[in-house]
N, CA, C and O of each residue as an XYZ file, in Angstrom:
376
protein
N     -31.223    -62.618   -113.907
C     -29.719    -62.764   -112.829
C     -28.773    -61.938   -113.113
O     -27.958    -62.046   -114.029
N     -28.878    -60.958   -112.202
C     -27.762    -59.678   -112.489
C     -26.425    -60.877   -112.815
O     -26.475    -62.090   -112.612
N     -25.490    -60.226   -113.267
C     -24.101    -60.164   -113.542
C     -23.251    -59.877   -112.348
O     -23.531    -58.908   -111.643
N     -22.476    -60.463   -112.136
C     -21.802    -60.632   -111.112
C     -20.650    -59.990   -111.001
O     -19.764    -60.577   -111.622
N     -20.117    -58.543   -110.197
C     -19.364    -57.770   -110.416
C     -17.892    -58.759   -110.793
O     -17.693    -59.839   -110.236
N     -16.891    -58.128   -111.885
C     -15.652    -59.473   -111.883
C     -14.806    -58.769   -110.168
O     -15.284    -57.836   -109.523
N     -13.633    -59.469   -109.824
C     -12.928    -59.100   -108.826
C     -11.874    -57.978   -109.113
O     -11.455    -57.327   -108.155
N     -11.593    -57.816   -109.900
C     -10.850    -56.864   -110.587
C     -11.614    -55.517   -110.080
O     -11.048    -54.499   -109.682
N     -12.791    -55.692   -110.161
C     -13.767    -54.042   -110.049
C     -13.379    -53.712   -108.768
O     -12.811    -52.672   -108.434
N     -13.927    -55.255   -107.589
C     -13.935    -54.719   -106.361
C     -12.518    -54.624   -105.699
O     -12.291    -54.203   -104.564
N     -11.487    -55.150   -106.726
C      -9.881    -54.531   -105.730
C      -9.825    -53.330   -106.138
O      -9.117    -52.552   -105.499
N     -10.613    -52.814   -107.405
C      -9.857    -51.455   -107.665
C     -11.042    -50.459   -106.359
O     -10.523    -49.594   -105.654
N     -12.353    -50.726   -106.259
C     -13.014    -49.958   -105.617
C     -12.402    -50.112   -104.688
O     -12.075    -48.960   -104.402
N     -11.903    -50.874   -103.821
C     -11.561    -50.615   -102.376
C      -9.958    -50.337   -102.358
O      -9.391    -50.190   -101.275
N      -9.533    -50.296   -103.088
C      -8.106    -49.307   -103.164
C      -8.192    -47.881   -103.516
O      -7.207    -47.157   -103.371
N      -9.345    -47.416   -103.983
C     -10.019    -46.249   -104.297
C     -10.345    -45.633   -102.900
O      -9.832    -44.637   -102.389
N     -11.258    -46.403   -102.428
C     -11.346    -46.243   -100.710
C     -10.616    -46.205    -99.775
O     -10.914    -45.595    -98.748
N      -9.833    -46.660    -99.888
C      -8.023    -46.656    -98.857
C      -7.786    -45.609    -99.156
O      -7.916    -44.846    -98.198
N      -7.376    -44.962   -100.365
C      -6.900    -44.155   -100.903
C      -7.561    -42.729   -100.360
O      -6.948    -41.701   -100.074
N      -8.705    -42.923   -100.315
C      -9.460    -41.678   -100.446
C      -9.510    -41.833    -98.145
O      -9.289    -40.902    -97.370
N      -9.697    -42.603    -97.945
C      -9.409    -42.943    -96.670
C      -7.816    -41.943    -96.388
O      -7.751    -40.829    -95.869
N      -6.876    -42.634    -96.825
C      -5.555    -42.339    -96.298
C      -5.446    -40.796    -96.005
O      -5.168    -40.171    -94.981
N      -5.879    -40.285    -97.727
C      -5.949    -38.735    -97.533
C      -6.387    -37.558    -96.812
O      -5.914    -36.429    -96.676
N      -7.788    -38.348    -96.242
C      -8.561    -37.739    -95.239
C      -7.887    -37.409    -94.399
O      -7.689    -36.247    -94.042
N      -7.172    -38.934    -93.704
C      -6.657    -38.962    -92.236
C      -5.334    -38.167    -92.143
O      -5.017    -37.606    -91.094
N      -4.566    -38.125    -93.255
C      -3.669    -37.451    -93.621
C      -4.273    -35.900    -93.289
O      -3.588    -35.373    -92.412
N      -5.038    -35.302    -93.617
C      -5.760    -33.656    -93.860
C      -6.552    -34.233    -92.124
O      -7.756    -34.021    -91.981
N      -6.147    -34.586    -91.527
C      -7.115    -34.582    -89.816
C      -8.235    -34.239    -90.268
O      -8.515    -33.076    -89.979
N      -9.189    -34.914    -91.015
C     -10.774    -34.249    -91.403
C     -11.302    -36.215    -91.174
O     -10.793    -37.307    -91.427
N     -12.572    -35.701    -90.568
C     -13.349    -36.611    -89.920
C     -13.971    -37.236    -91.446
O     -13.600    -36.810    -92.540
N     -14.734    -38.055    -91.297
C     -15.873    -38.430    -92.508
C     -16.712    -37.007    -92.485
O     -16.507    -36.088    -93.278
N     -17.494    -36.998    -91.644
C     -18.481    -35.709    -91.665
C     -17.758    -34.590    -92.325
O     -18.079    -34.308    -93.480
N     -16.771    -33.887    -91.695
C     -15.682    -32.559    -92.014
C     -15.591    -33.022    -93.750
O     -15.910    -32.054    -94.439
N     -15.341    -33.893    -94.342
C     -14.906    -34.240    -95.743
C     -16.413    -34.100    -96.189
O     -16.435    -33.341    -97.158
N     -17.676    -34.533    -95.864
C     -18.894    -34.447    -96.266
C     -19.421    -33.221    -96.410
O     -20.135    -32.977    -97.382
N     -19.206    -32.496    -95.677
C     -19.486    -31.388    -95.478
C     -18.915    -30.369    -96.392
O     -19.508    -29.329    -96.681
N     -17.778    -30.691    -96.822
C     -16.649    -30.061    -97.513
C     -17.349    -29.899    -99.042
O     -17.401    -28.850    -99.685
N     -17.829    -31.103    -99.419
C     -18.433    -31.504   -100.775
C     -19.739    -31.852   -100.785
O     -20.012    -32.781   -101.545
N     -20.907    -31.230    -99.969
C     -22.166    -31.513    -99.684
C     -22.876    -32.340   -100.160
O     -23.910    -32.144   -100.798
N     -22.277    -33.541    -99.833
C     -22.747    -34.546    -99.649
C     -22.793    -35.663    -97.616
O     -22.417    -35.177    -96.549
N     -23.213    -36.713    -97.771
C     -23.927    -36.876    -96.612
C     -22.614    -37.801    -95.679
O     -22.056    -38.451    -96.562
N     -22.103    -38.036    -94.689
C     -21.361    -39.193    -93.795
C     -21.677    -39.939    -94.804
O     -21.078    -39.958    -95.879
N     -22.726    -40.651    -94.477
C     -22.540    -42.162    -94.992
C     -21.997    -42.409    -96.512
O     -21.404    -43.400    -96.939
N     -22.327    -41.371    -97.114
C     -21.915    -41.575    -98.776
C     -20.314    -41.636    -98.468
O     -19.973    -42.805    -98.648
N     -19.228    -40.865    -98.086
C     -18.223    -41.036    -97.472
C     -17.951    -41.948    -96.921
O     -16.815    -42.316    -97.222
N     -18.608    -42.787    -95.951
C     -18.488    -44.236    -95.755
C     -18.198    -45.267    -96.652
O     -17.180    -45.954    -96.734
N     -19.323    -45.288    -97.379
C     -19.254    -46.116    -98.406
C     -18.430    -46.346    -99.027
O     -18.041    -47.508    -99.138
N     -17.766    -45.177    -99.765
C     -17.002    -44.951   -101.046
C     -15.333    -45.414   -100.248
O     -14.336    -45.626   -100.939
N     -15.331    -45.491    -98.842
C     -14.095    -45.765    -98.000
C     -14.245    -47.146    -97.709
O     -13.142    -47.668    -97.547
N     -15.163    -47.907    -97.585
C     -15.398    -49.250    -97.825
C     -15.974    -49.983    -98.511
O     -16.730    -50.930    -98.293
N     -15.323    -49.180    -99.997
C     -15.794    -49.906   -100.954
C     -17.180    -50.410   -101.025
O     -17.104    -51.615   -101.267
N     -18.317    -50.066   -100.933
C     -19.756    -50.477   -100.804
C     -19.812    -49.815   -101.804
O     -19.171    -50.536   -102.568
N     -20.168    -48.791   -102.494
C     -20.270    -47.976   -103.641
C     -18.712    -47.219   -103.976
O     -17.807    -46.747   -103.287
N     -19.047    -47.452   -105.821
C     -17.948    -46.173   -106.668
C     -18.438    -44.724   -106.535
O     -19.637    -44.459   -106.626
N     -17.740    -44.028   -106.373
C     -17.714    -42.409   -106.541
C     -17.529    -42.074   -108.102
O     -16.541    -42.211   -108.824
N     -18.670    -41.643   -108.343
C     -18.276    -40.904   -109.750
C     -16.844    -40.315   -110.027
O     -15.970    -40.118   -109.183
N     -16.796    -40.125   -111.085
C     -15.451    -39.236   -111.679
C     -15.803    -37.741   -111.119
O     -14.917    -37.169   -110.485
N     -16.920    -37.150   -111.300
C     -17.600    -35.886   -110.642
C     -17.291    -35.845   -109.519
O     -16.870    -34.729   -109.214
N     -17.300    -36.940   -108.282
C     -17.530    -36.822   -106.661
C     -16.221    -37.218   -106.755
O     -15.750    -36.609   -105.794
N     -14.922    -38.071   -107.456
C     -13.785    -38.123   -107.243
C     -13.205    -36.578   -107.448
O     -12.663    -36.152   -106.428
N     -13.212    -35.940   -108.228
C     -12.755    -34.704   -108.703
C     -13.125    -33.671   -107.369
O     -12.225    -32.921   -106.992
N     -14.562    -33.635   -106.599
C     -14.560    -32.587   -105.544
C     -13.898    -33.455   -104.163
O     -13.893    -32.748   -103.156
N     -13.416    -34.677   -103.982
C     -13.041    -35.495   -103.024
C     -11.545    -35.078   -103.045
O     -10.994    -34.887   -101.961
N     -10.992    -34.957   -103.962
C      -9.646    -34.713   -104.541
C      -9.365    -33.030   -104.231
O      -8.522    -32.792   -103.366
N      -9.905    -32.092   -104.773
C     -10.347    -30.901   -104.388
C     -10.231    -30.117   -102.939
O      -9.625    -29.122   -102.544
N     -11.169    -31.128   -102.326
C     -11.426    -31.004   -100.620
C     -10.193    -31.249    -99.581
O      -9.772    -30.614    -98.614
N      -9.761    -32.612   -100.301
C      -8.297    -33.156    -99.883
C      -7.099    -32.266   -100.043
O      -6.119    -32.134    -99.309
N      -7.478    -31.565   -101.418
C      -6.248    -30.825   -101.877
C      -4.894    -31.818   -102.278
O      -3.719    -31.531   -102.049
N      -5.261    -32.716   -102.756
C      -4.724    -33.878   -103.717
C      -4.788    -34.170   -105.099
O      -5.919    -34.448   -105.497
N      -3.641    -34.187   -106.159
C      -3.891    -34.728   -107.414
C      -5.385    -35.556   -107.325
O      -5.737    -36.171   -106.318
N      -6.221    -35.447   -108.624
C      -7.028    -36.850   -108.469
C      -6.088    -38.418   -108.687
O      -6.231    -39.458   -108.044
N      -5.250    -38.170   -109.668
C      -4.417    -39.153   -109.681
C      -3.377    -39.664   -108.493
O      -2.526    -40.527   -108.707
N      -3.571    -38.990   -107.168
C      -3.452    -39.597   -105.818
C      -4.636    -40.916   -105.605
O      -4.383    -42.096   -105.363
N      -5.713    -40.394   -105.750
C      -6.967    -41.267   -105.476
C      -7.420    -42.341   -106.015
O      -8.018    -43.221   -105.397
N      -7.027    -42.348   -107.861
C      -7.079    -43.570   -108.643
C      -5.450    -44.286   -109.147
O      -5.419    -45.287   -109.864
N      -4.251    -43.643   -108.678
C      -3.125    -43.962   -108.911
C      -3.656    -45.631   -109.049
O      -4.709    -46.082   -108.599
N      -2.659    -46.336   -109.763
C      -2.603    -47.643   -109.465
C      -1.057    -48.352   -108.892
O      -0.612    -49.493   -108.767
N      -0.768    -47.532   -108.744
C       0.894    -47.553   -107.700
C       0.543    -48.547   -106.496
O      -0.567    -48.707   -105.989
N       1.667    -49.137   -106.176
C       1.258    -49.805   -104.623
C       0.997    -49.162   -103.079
O       0.479    -49.517   -102.020
N       1.907    -47.623   -103.814
C       2.130    -46.543   -102.510
C       1.433    -45.776   -102.389
O       0.911    -45.634   -103.495
N       1.028    -45.118   -101.729
C      -0.215    -43.742   -101.543
C       0.992    -42.741   -101.561
O       1.867    -43.250   -100.861
N       1.318    -41.820   -101.942
C       2.465    -40.651   -101.670
C       1.466    -39.333   -101.490
O       0.741    -38.807   -102.335
N       1.749    -38.875    -99.660
C       1.221    -38.089    -99.491
C       1.905    -37.036    -99.174
O       1.381    -35.997    -98.774
N       3.413    -37.245    -99.355
C       4.684    -36.374    -98.890
C       4.525    -34.914    -99.156
O       4.791    -34.079    -98.290
N       3.854    -34.424   -101.004
C       3.576    -32.997   -100.913
C       2.377    -32.622   -100.634
O       2.056    -31.510   -101.054
N       1.471    -33.329    -99.940
C       0.119    -33.107    -99.887
C       0.237    -32.116    -98.660
O       1.342    -32.148    -98.118
N      -0.528    -31.392    -98.208
C      -0.712    -30.496    -97.524
C      -1.792    -31.333    -96.325
O      -2.747    -32.094    -96.483
N      -1.142    -30.797    -95.152
C      -1.988    -31.230    -93.669
C      -2.608    -30.223    -93.704
O      -2.303    -29.174    -94.271
N      -4.006    -30.594    -92.784
C      -4.618    -29.331    -92.174
C      -3.860    -28.740    -91.362
O      -2.906    -29.381    -90.919
N      -4.030    -27.590    -91.008
C      -2.911    -27.309    -89.730
C      -4.199    -26.761    -88.422
O      -3.731    -26.397    -87.343
N      -5.000    -26.748    -88.513
C      -6.033    -26.967    -87.448
C      -5.538    -27.646    -86.358
O      -5.049    -28.763    -86.533
N      -5.599    -27.032    -84.991
C      -5.197    -28.238    -83.840
C      -6.473    -29.261    -83.888
O      -7.661    -28.960    -84.010
N      -5.863    -30.607    -83.752
C      -6.876    -32.169    -83.444
C      -7.445    -31.323    -82.303
O      -7.028    -30.348    -81.678
N      -8.869    -32.278    -82.257
C      -9.390    -31.749    -81.277
C     -10.989    -32.349    -81.503
O     -11.879    -32.049    -80.707
């Protein structure tokens, strides 16, 4: 019988997913656009953002680079996500 994942692990995965989503939206990117930038499919981005799957460290580094944020923005344990110094995408929305 498989062991059940600890609650803290589920909460942590959810927090990371929410941070990925917030940073992606801050850059005004769709899941599809982010996925294309890092060479994966959109479903993987969706699974990370909805806490269905843990991104590996190498994937987190790719995501952080594509979103032009530091890795610490995505994995920080602070309560608030500070994107004040993160660059916004300058392309017009549409």
